MIFI-110002 format. One line per 10 residues: number of its first residue (from 1); for each residue x, y, z of C-alpha. Coordinates in nm, 2 decimals. Example, Ala and Ser with C-alpha at 12.3 -4.5 7.8 and 13.67 -1.06 7.14 Angstrom:
MIFI-110002
1) 1.23/-0.45/0.78 | 1.37/-0.11/0.71
***
This chain:
MIFI-110002
1) 13.58/-5.24/-6.71 | 13.55/-5.17/-7.08 | 13.74/-4.91/-7.28 | 13.42/-4.74/-7.38 | 13.35/-4.65/-7.01 | 13.68/-4.46/-6.97 | 13.69/-4.09/-7.03 | 13.89/-3.99/-7.34 | 14.23/-4.16/-7.43 | 14.11/-4.27/-7.77
11) 14.46/-4.30/-7.92 | 14.59/-4.50/-7.62 | 14.30/-4.74/-7.63 | 14.37/-4.81/-8.00 | 14.74/-4.85/-7.93 | 14.67/-5.12/-7.67 | 14.42/-5.31/-7.88 | 14.66/-5.31/-8.18 | 14.93/-5.46/-7.95 | 14.71/-5.76/-7.91
21) 14.57/-5.78/-8.26 | 14.92/-5.75/-8.42 | 15.08/-5.99/-8.17 | 15.31/-5.72/-8.04 | 15.22/-5.76/-7.67 | 15.52/-5.73/-7.44 | 15.53/-5.94/-7.12 | 15.58/-5.63/-6.90 | 15.42/-5.29/-6.96 | 15.46/-4.97/-6.76
31) 15.15/-4.74/-6.79 | 15.28/-4.40/-6.70 | 15.02/-4.13/-6.65 | 14.96/-3.84/-6.41 | 14.69/-3.85/-6.15 | 14.34/-3.83/-6.30 | 14.45/-3.94/-6.65 | 14.28/-4.28/-6.62 | 14.59/-4.50/-6.63 | 14.46/-4.75/-6.38
41) 14.12/-4.77/-6.56 | 14.31/-4.84/-6.89 | 14.50/-5.12/-6.72 | 14.18/-5.28/-6.59 | 14.01/-5.25/-6.92 | 14.31/-5.38/-7.10 | 14.33/-5.69/-6.87 | 13.96/-5.75/-6.93 | 14.01/-5.72/-7.31 | 14.29/-5.98/-7.30
51) 14.08/-6.24/-7.10 | 13.76/-6.17/-7.29 | 13.62/-6.47/-7.47 | 13.51/-6.26/-7.77 | 13.77/-5.99/-7.81 | 13.98/-5.95/-8.11 | 13.70/-6.04/-8.35 | 13.69/-6.41/-8.26 | 13.33/-6.50/-8.18 | 13.31/-6.76/-7.90
61) 13.01/-6.99/-7.90 | 12.97/-7.15/-7.56 | 12.73/-7.45/-7.56 | 12.57/-7.54/-7.24 | 12.52/-7.92/-7.20 | 12.17/-8.06/-7.20 | 12.03/-8.28/-6.92 | 12.15/-8.58/-7.11 | 12.51/-8.45/-7.16 | 12.48/-8.36/-7.52
71) 12.50/-8.01/-7.66 | 12.17/-7.84/-7.68 | 12.18/-7.59/-7.98 | 11.88/-7.40/-7.85 | 12.08/-7.30/-7.53 | 12.39/-7.19/-7.72 | 12.51/-6.85/-7.61 | 12.67/-6.60/-7.86 | 12.86/-6.31/-7.71 | 12.87/-5.99/-7.90
81) 13.20/-5.90/-8.06 | 13.38/-5.57/-8.08 | 13.72/-5.56/-8.23 | 13.83/-5.26/-8.02 | 13.68/-5.35/-7.68 | 13.59/-5.65/-7.47 | 13.23/-5.77/-7.51 | 13.14/-5.70/-7.15 | 12.89/-5.99/-7.13 | 13.09/-6.32/-7.14
91) 13.17/-6.48/-6.80 | 13.54/-6.37/-6.82 | 13.43/-6.01/-6.87 | 13.18/-6.03/-6.59 | 13.44/-6.16/-6.35 | 13.71/-5.91/-6.46 | 13.46/-5.62/-6.42 | 13.39/-5.73/-6.06 | 13.77/-5.78/-6.00 | 13.71/-6.15/-5.92
101) 13.87/-6.31/-6.23 | 14.10/-6.59/-6.10 | 14.38/-6.51/-6.35 | 14.39/-6.13/-6.29 | 14.59/-6.04/-5.98 | 14.64/-5.71/-5.81 | 14.92/-5.54/-5.61 | 14.89/-5.20/-5.44 | 15.02/-5.01/-5.14 | 14.89/-5.15/-4.81
111) 14.94/-5.08/-4.44 | 15.04/-5.28/-4.13 | 14.74/-5.32/-3.91 | 14.92/-5.48/-3.62 | 15.29/-5.45/-3.52 | 15.50/-5.74/-3.67 | 15.25/-5.85/-3.93 | 15.34/-5.88/-4.30 | 15.05/-5.75/-4.50 | 14.98/-5.84/-4.86
121) 14.74/-5.70/-5.11 | 14.50/-5.99/-5.09 | 14.43/-5.89/-4.72 | 14.26/-5.58/-4.86 | 14.10/-5.72/-5.17 | 13.74/-5.66/-5.05 | 13.83/-5.29/-4.98 | 14.01/-5.27/-5.32 | 13.70/-5.39/-5.51 | 13.48/-5.14/-5.32
131) 13.73/-4.86/-5.38 | 13.75/-4.92/-5.75 | 13.37/-4.94/-5.78 | 13.31/-4.61/-5.58 | 13.62/-4.41/-5.66 | 13.77/-4.53/-5.99 | 13.98/-4.21/-6.04 | 14.10/-4.20/-5.68 | 14.47/-4.14/-5.60 | 14.69/-4.32/-5.35
141) 14.60/-4.07/-5.08 | 14.23/-4.16/-5.13 | 14.31/-4.53/-5.12 | 14.51/-4.51/-4.80 | 14.24/-4.31/-4.62 | 13.98/-4.56/-4.75 | 14.16/-4.84/-4.57 | 14.20/-4.64/-4.25 | 14.57/-4.56/-4.29 | 14.54/-4.21/-4.13
151) 14.91/-4.11/-4.09 | 15.06/-4.45/-4.17 | 15.27/-4.50/-4.48 | 15.16/-4.74/-4.75 | 15.40/-4.99/-4.89 | 15.43/-5.28/-5.14 | 15.62/-5.51/-4.91 | 15.87/-5.79/-4.96 | 15.60/-6.03/-4.85 | 15.39/-5.90/-5.14
161) 15.67/-5.97/-5.38 | 15.70/-6.33/-5.25 | 15.32/-6.37/-5.29 | 15.33/-6.24/-5.65 | 15.61/-6.49/-5.74 | 15.40/-6.77/-5.59 | 15.07/-6.67/-5.77 | 15.23/-6.62/-6.11 | 15.41/-6.95/-6.10 | 15.08/-7.13/-6.07
171) 14.89/-7.25/-6.38 | 14.62/-7.02/-6.52 | 14.27/-7.13/-6.42 | 14.04/-7.00/-6.70 | 14.22/-6.76/-6.93 | 14.52/-6.82/-7.16 | 14.70/-6.54/-6.97 | 14.79/-6.47/-6.61 | 14.80/-6.10/-6.55 | 14.94/-5.89/-6.26
181) 14.83/-5.53/-6.23 | 15.06/-5.34/-5.99 | 14.93/-5.00/-5.90 | 15.18/-4.74/-5.78 | 15.51/-4.93/-5.81 | 15.66/-4.61/-5.66 | 15.58/-4.77/-5.33 | 15.80/-5.07/-5.41 | 16.14/-5.03/-5.24 | 16.46/-5.23/-5.29
191) 16.26/-5.55/-5.21 | 16.12/-5.51/-5.56 | 16.44/-5.65/-5.70 | 16.30/-5.99/-5.59 | 16.07/-5.96/-5.89 | 16.34/-5.89/-6.15 | 16.40/-6.25/-6.25 | 16.03/-6.31/-6.28 | 15.98/-6.00/-6.49 | 16.27/-6.08/-6.72
201) 16.19/-6.45/-6.76 | 15.82/-6.49/-6.68 | 15.63/-6.82/-6.71 | 15.46/-6.86/-7.05 | 15.16/-6.62/-7.12 | 15.23/-6.41/-6.81 | 15.17/-6.03/-6.83 | 15.29/-5.76/-6.59 | 15.10/-5.43/-6.61 | 15.26/-5.16/-6.38
211) 15.06/-4.84/-6.33 | 15.27/-4.54/-6.22 | 15.24/-4.16/-6.19 | 15.61/-4.07/-6.13 | 15.87/-4.25/-6.33 | 16.16/-4.11/-6.12 | 16.03/-4.30/-5.81 | 16.01/-4.64/-5.98 | 16.31/-4.87/-5.95 | 16.53/-4.83/-6.25
221) 16.60/-5.20/-6.27 | 16.22/-5.25/-6.32 | 16.18/-4.97/-6.57 | 16.46/-5.12/-6.79 | 16.26/-5.44/-6.81 | 15.93/-5.29/-6.92 | 15.78/-5.14/-7.23 | 15.66/-4.79/-7.16 | 15.31/-4.68/-7.25 | 15.26/-4.31/-7.19
231) 14.91/-4.20/-7.08 | 14.86/-3.83/-7.17 | 14.66/-3.59/-6.95 | 14.30/-3.55/-7.06 | 14.21/-3.24/-7.26 | 13.97/-2.99/-7.12 | 13.71/-3.09/-7.39 | 13.73/-3.45/-7.28 | 13.68/-3.36/-6.92 | 13.39/-3.13/-7.01
241) 13.22/-3.39/-7.22 | 13.25/-3.66/-6.95 | 13.11/-3.43/-6.68 | 12.81/-3.34/-6.90 | 12.74/-3.70/-7.01 | 12.83/-3.90/-6.70 | 12.78/-3.66/-6.41 | 12.49/-3.46/-6.56 | 12.66/-3.13/-6.51 | 12.55/-2.82/-6.71
251) 12.77/-2.70/-6.99 | 12.87/-2.38/-6.80 | 12.97/-2.57/-6.48 | 13.15/-2.84/-6.68 | 13.35/-2.58/-6.86 | 13.45/-2.40/-6.54 | 13.55/-2.72/-6.36 | 13.75/-2.85/-6.66 | 13.94/-2.53/-6.68 | 14.05/-2.56/-6.31
261) 14.11/-2.93/-6.32 | 14.35/-2.90/-6.61 | 14.32/-3.26/-6.74 | 14.29/-3.42/-6.39 | 13.96/-3.60/-6.39 | 13.99/-3.69/-6.02 | 14.04/-3.32/-5.95 | 13.73/-3.24/-6.16 | 13.52/-3.48/-5.95 | 13.65/-3.33/-5.63
271) 13.57/-2.98/-5.75 | 13.21/-3.09/-5.82 | 13.18/-3.22/-5.47 | 13.27/-2.87/-5.34 | 13.08/-2.68/-5.62 | 12.87/-2.50/-5.37 | 13.17/-2.36/-5.18 | 13.22/-2.00/-5.27 | 13.60/-1.99/-5.31 | 13.59/-1.64/-5.45
281) 13.44/-1.49/-5.13 | 13.69/-1.69/-4.92 | 13.98/-1.56/-5.13 | 13.86/-1.20/-5.12 | 13.84/-1.22/-4.74 | 14.19/-1.36/-4.72 | 14.35/-1.10/-4.94 | 14.17/-0.82/-4.77 | 14.29/-0.95/-4.43 | 14.65/-0.98/-4.56
291) 14.66/-0.63/-4.73 | 14.42/-0.41/-4.55 | 14.24/-0.52/-4.23 | 14.55/-0.67/-4.05 | 14.64/-0.95/-3.80 | 14.30/-0.98/-3.62 | 14.12/-1.06/-3.95 | 14.40/-1.29/-4.06 | 14.38/-1.49/-3.74 | 14.00/-1.53/-3.77
301) 14.03/-1.64/-4.14 | 14.31/-1.88/-4.06 | 14.10/-2.04/-3.77 | 13.81/-2.08/-4.00 | 14.02/-2.23/-4.28 | 14.20/-2.47/-4.05 | 13.87/-2.63/-3.96 | 13.81/-2.73/-4.32 | 13.93/-3.08/-4.43 | 14.26/-3.12/-4.62
311) 14.08/-3.18/-4.95 | 13.89/-2.85/-4.92 | 14.21/-2.66/-4.83 | 14.38/-2.81/-5.13 | 14.08/-2.72/-5.36 | 14.09/-2.36/-5.23 | 14.46/-2.33/-5.31 | 14.40/-2.49/-5.65 | 14.13/-2.23/-5.72 | 14.37/-1.94/-5.62
321) 14.64/-2.09/-5.85 | 14.38/-2.11/-6.13 | 14.29/-1.74/-6.09 | 14.66/-1.64/-6.10 | 14.72/-1.84/-6.41 | 14.41/-1.68/-6.57 | 14.55/-1.34/-6.47 | 14.88/-1.42/-6.64 | 14.70/-1.53/-6.96 | 14.50/-1.20/-6.96
331) 14.82/-1.01/-6.91 | 14.98/-1.18/-7.21 | 14.70/-1.21/-7.46 | 14.47/-0.93/-7.34 | 14.09/-0.94/-7.28 | 13.92/-1.25/-7.42 | 13.59/-1.28/-7.59 | 13.29/-1.35/-7.37 | 13.27/-1.71/-7.50 | 13.63/-1.78/-7.40
341) 13.61/-1.63/-7.05 | 13.64/-1.88/-6.77 | 13.53/-1.87/-6.41 | 13.68/-1.59/-6.20 | 13.76/-1.37/-6.51 | 13.67/-1.04/-6.33 | 13.87/-1.15/-6.02 | 14.17/-1.22/-6.24 | 14.16/-0.87/-6.38 | 14.17/-0.73/-6.02
351) 14.47/-0.96/-5.95 | 14.66/-0.80/-6.24 | 14.60/-0.46/-6.08 | 14.72/-0.59/-5.74 | 15.05/-0.75/-5.85 | 15.28/-0.78/-6.15 | 15.39/-1.09/-6.34 | 15.69/-1.17/-6.11 | 15.47/-1.14/-5.80 | 15.21/-1.37/-5.94
361) 15.47/-1.63/-6.03 | 15.61/-1.61/-5.67 | 15.27/-1.65/-5.52 | 15.19/-1.95/-5.74 | 15.52/-2.11/-5.62 | 15.42/-2.05/-5.25 | 15.07/-2.20/-5.31 | 15.22/-2.51/-5.48 | 15.45/-2.57/-5.18 | 15.16/-2.52/-4.94
371) 14.95/-2.77/-5.12 | 15.24/-3.02/-5.11 | 15.27/-2.98/-4.73 | 14.89/-3.02/-4.68 | 14.92/-3.35/-4.85 | 15.18/-3.45/-4.59 | 14.97/-3.35/-4.28 | 15.12/-3.01/-4.21 | 14.95/-2.82/-3.93 | 14.69/-2.61/-4.11
381) 14.71/-2.31/-3.87 | 15.09/-2.28/-3.89 | 15.09/-2.34/-4.27 | 14.83/-2.07/-4.35 | 14.98/-1.83/-4.10 | 15.32/-1.86/-4.27 | 15.16/-1.84/-4.61 | 14.98/-1.52/-4.52 | 15.30/-1.36/-4.41 | 15.49/-1.46/-4.73
391) 15.21/-1.34/-4.96 | 15.20/-1.01/-4.77 | 15.58/-0.96/-4.83 | 15.55/-1.06/-5.20 | 15.27/-0.81/-5.27 | 15.40/-0.52/-5.06 | 15.78/-0.53/-5.11 | 15.87/-0.82/-5.33 | 16.12/-0.93/-5.07 | 16.05/-1.30/-5.11
401) 16.09/-1.28/-5.49 | 16.44/-1.15/-5.44 | 16.51/-1.44/-5.19 | 16.38/-1.70/-5.44
***
């Protein structure tokens, strides 16, 4: 993967390249970025840049031997050079791009397929390559579902730590560096302390790249031994531009999706998949059932919604939150110009008539909690039934606001 193929993050890309060019590369880096920011993609591109035979402005001329064992100048290959990216064409780049470079190793959460077995990342390397190729901005939930985890918890195991120590103590095969990319070190429990000595005193030319979303869940003993590289969320303009150029989305649709995704490119791609779903109609039916038509309509709506997949349920809640945030903005800054209006503008105006600022904040909190529980396999019927009751009380008598 090359830097140029990654959405946005111009300053971070330059920072990483300058680390190498100015010889300021630490042996252990922690890439910290929220879901959808492209932190894993940056780690993959950075690893490719390091092993590239042409990166850093040093043109490599590889001469293929002739039939008689002497260099044949006609068959010499020159790889293009880009000081701020890997060339993308040399053998090292080709292997790194396909995740088969022998000096770039990967660690990520895995599951136990059979009781008593001790899984390691290499058991799932085929799935990992396919996942990165098809879902490069996927989160850990997407990955675990991809490998058939269902309700199983993913872990980076003690056996994985032992395997990492073994691999990084071997000599490098082709590159000057041996690189380990560990995705989601949040899933590394106390067994991660086995890696401390290796991280603190690694073999020569060994590089650790840890890619995390939540710093609070990473072992403090590991954080203290790494150099932090913060990956900011993407801007709405960066998401819009990428959707237009890479996904072929119209300007209007890209603007709408980017506004709801709020810098999360994974969320933007998910929203595109469900672009034909009419969330506004669904939301109108729900609010009417809560406020006017009563329990029978609520039960029917809940039954229909429970049949949707978890991703669609989360997207619907995300859409409702977006409209409430739009309503708050309208309340604070007033009516916007037509060019600044986002999707659901008229509906947001109606929400302002339905409830005040405190009520809107309370509903957003309830929707956030519901989305959290959906991620953790909550029963959809029970969840939306309870959510409907809570929203009813917030809108009608503010009772839940007082409790909160």
